[in-house]
C-alpha positions as CSV (number, residue, x, y, z in Angstrom):
1,M,20.6,-8.9,-17.6
2,E,18.4,-12.1,-17.3
3,R,20.4,-13.2,-14.4
4,G,19.8,-9.7,-12.7
5,R,16.0,-10.4,-12.9
6,E,16.5,-13.7,-11.3
7,G,18.2,-12.1,-8.4
8,E,15.1,-10.0,-7.7
9,N,13.0,-13.1,-7.6
10,Y,15.3,-14.6,-4.9
11,Q,14.8,-11.5,-2.7
12,L,11.0,-11.9,-2.7
13,P,11.1,-15.3,-0.9
14,I,13.6,-13.8,1.7
15,T,10.8,-11.3,2.7
16,N,8.4,-14.2,3.3
17,Y,10.8,-15.8,5.7
18,Q,10.9,-12.7,7.7
19,L,7.2,-12.7,8.3
20,P,7.1,-16.0,10.2
21,I,10.1,-14.8,12.3
22,T,7.7,-12.1,13.7
23,N,5.1,-14.6,14.5
24,Y,7.7,-16.4,16.8
25,Q,8.4,-13.1,18.6
26,L,4.6,-12.7,19.4
27,P,4.5,-15.8,21.6
28,I,7.7,-14.8,23.3
29,T,6.0,-11.6,24.7
30,N,3.2,-13.8,26.0
31,Y,5.6,-15.7,28.1
32,Q,7.1,-12.5,29.5
33,L,3.6,-11.4,30.7
């Protein structure tokens, strides 16, 4: 069960990586304009 809790901790940082990805999409829209 302890390992299962560690798995949840790994999912949290994954969401943090998705946030900067959206920041890269923003400048891309500026180039299309």
